[in-house]
N, C-alpha and C positions, 0 to 999 in steps of 0.2 A: 625132637619131641620124645618124651618118655612114655612108654606104654605100660599100663598096670595090668597085672593078671590077678583075677579074683575068682572065688568059687561062689556059685549061686546055689542055694538049697531050693530044690523044686518040690512039688507035691510028691509024697511017697519017699522022701529023703534021697532022691536021685541027685547026684552031684554033677554039675556041668561046668567045666572050666571055660571062661570067656576072656577075651582080650578086649580092652577098651581102647578104641582108636577114634580120635576125632569126635568123641561123644557117642559113638555107636558101639554096641556090643557085638563082637564077631566070635562065634564058637571056635575054639582051637581046632585046627585041622580043616575048617570050612573055608570055602572060597567066597570072598566078598564080591557082591555085584553092585556096581554103581548104577543108579537110575538115570539113564540117558533119555528117558521118554520125553521130557520137555524139549530137548534139542531135536529129537526125532520129529516131534510135531512141528517145530519151527521150520525144519528143513523140508518137510512134506508140504508145508503151506507156502514157503517163500523161495524154493529152488525148483526151477523147471529146466530140464535138459542141461543141467550143469550151470545154468545162469542164476544169479542171485539177486533178489530184491533187497538191496541193502537198506533202502529207506524203511521197508517193513520191519527188518531186524532192529533198526534204530528206534522204532516206535513200540516194539513188543515188550511188555513188562516181564514176560517170562524169560527173556534173554539174559538180562543182568542177574536174575535169580539163579539161572542155571550156571552162569559163570561163577557166582559166589559159592554155589554148591561144589564146584570143581575144586575150590581151594581147600575144602575139608575132607576130601575123599580118602578112604583108607586103602591106598594103593598097595601097601606092603602085604595085605592079606588077600590080594587078588592072584589068581593063577596067570600064566603068561598071556593067554589069549585075552583075558579081561584087561590086563595091563596094556597090551598093544591097542586094543579098542579104545581104552580110556585116553591114551596119549594121542591117538589119531583124532579123536573128537576134540581134545584140548587144542591141538594145533589148528584144526579147521575152524573151531568156534572163535578162538582168539585172533585168527586172521580176519574173520568177519568183524570182530570187535575193533581191531586196529583200523580197518577201513572206515567203519562207522564213526569211530572216535575222531578221526582226522577229517571226516567229511569228504574223502577222496572218491571221485567218480570216473577217473580216467585210467590211472595205472598205479598199482601199489608202490612202484619204484619212485613215485613223486613224493612219498612220505619219508621224511628225514633223509633227503638226498645226500649222497656222499660227494666229496670234492676230489676229483681225479683219483689218484691212487690211495688217498686217505679214507679208508673204509672204517671210520670210527663209530658210525651210527648205522644209518640205513634202516629200513622198515623192520628187518628181521633181528635187529639188535636192541630194540626198545624193550625195556624190562616191564612188560605189562601182563605177563602170564602168571596168574596165581592158581597154582594147582598142587594138590597133595601137601599142603602146608608150607610151600616154598614159592619163591618168585623166580621166573625164568624169562628168557627171551625166546622168540620162536625158533631161532637158530639152535639154541640149547635143547629145546624139545626135540627137534629133528636129529641133530648130530650127536648130542651126548646121551640122549635117552633112546629114541626109536632106532637109530642106526647102530649105536655102540652096544646097547644092552641086549637087543633082541636078534640082531643079524637076520632079519626077515626082509629080503629085498623088495617084496611086494608092497611095503609101506610107501614106496615111491609112487605107486599107482593110486594111493589113497590120500596123501597130504596134498592140499590144494592151496598154493600161495596166491590166491586171488587173481589168477591170470587166465586168459584164453588159451595160452600155450600149455597149461597144465592138464593132467587128466581131469575129466569132468567131476564136479562135486556131486556126490550122491544126494538124493532127496530123502535120505534116512541116515540115522546115526549108526555108527559101528557098535557092535556088541560082541562080547566074547563068544557067546553061543553060536553066532552066525558069521564070525570073522572069516573063516576059511572060504565059505561060499561068496561072501562079499568081496574079498580080495581077488578071488578068481574071476568074479564078474567084472571087477575094475580092470583086470588084465585084458579080458576079452573086449571090453568097451574101448580101450585105448588101441589095442593091437589089431583088432579085426576091422576097425573103421578105416576105410581106404582114404579118407580125407586126412587122417592123422598118421597112418603107417602104410607104406606101399613097397612093393617089390617088383622091379623091372630090370630085365637084362643084367641080372647079377648084382644089382644095387638095391640095398635095403634102406629105405628112408624111414627114420625113426625120430622119436621125441628126443630133445636135448638131454633128458634125464639119463639116457643110456650112455651118453658120452661123459656126463658129469659124475655118474656113479657106477661106471662100468664094473668096477671090482666088487661092488655090492651084489651084482647079479651073477658074475662068473669069473673064473680065474684067467680066462683068455678070451680074445675076440671070437674065436671059433665057437667056444662053449656058449657065449652070449647069443650068437646067432642061432645056434641049435636050441637054446632055451626059449627063444622068441618064436621060432618057426611054427610050432603047433597052433599058435593063436592067429597067425596072419592069414588074411583072405588072399588066396592065390588065384590069379587069372593068367596062368602061364603054362608052358608045355611041361611034360613029365620030367624031362631032363633038367630043366631049370628048377623044378620043385625038388628033385633029388639033391641038387647042389645046395639048395637052401637048407635042407634038413641035415646035410653033411657039414653045415657051417661055412660053406664056401660062398660068401657074399661080402661085398664092400659095404661097410656101414656108413650111412650118410646122415648125420644129425641135422634135422631140419631147423630152420630159423625159428627161434622161440618168440611167440607173440605175448608181449607183456601188457597188452591192453586188458582192462578190467573185465572179469567175467560177470558183467552186470546185466540184469534183465531190463530190456528196454520197455518204457511205458507203452501200454496198449493205446 
């Protein structure tokens, strides 16, 4: 897409340079902010304790309108926090859309299943994501954009691949303005929950994401344990606590639950 720069003459003959992106005028040097309010409202209405009412999303007229708006977003004019928030919302919104589109209500892995070692399709390789003027797969959003471009390991606390084993989906959209507090809250929700993360007798039970993406979080196993330690709820003696903060723990990735994070009917 080519961006045109033009000069607008305002009252009093003030000159303001603007960049035209996706039909919107963004002043040069300014940070564009995408309106995630429609998604925020949908999440607030249809997500409870990380569980999703997929049938409600399927029926909500605002959802396809929000997805359509993502396709025209002026990402290039956003600052880094805005971009990260944008792509997190893209990933989570289109994961919901993938599940809605296929009518799946048991596990996301039942969508476009692969055959043995031939991983040619699968749910994360369907080209359904329309964002910022291009079409992507969910894998491309996660690996080529969020992980490769930003080097912010906490995105792993925020992307939710429609499963119970993932960190809980928030009942609100991410925004650049609140991104830091939101990511920190996601870290606390995952790591301080003793049903998800535990430490006993020198063994640290953690989510599979820390095994799959260990190098995103730290350069060594010791540094990873030290990075996680402040968040973990400890019910142990002082000596064991000291060992954890020194990074002296055996990391035990817990079995991942791929059942759908679906809200059960009342």
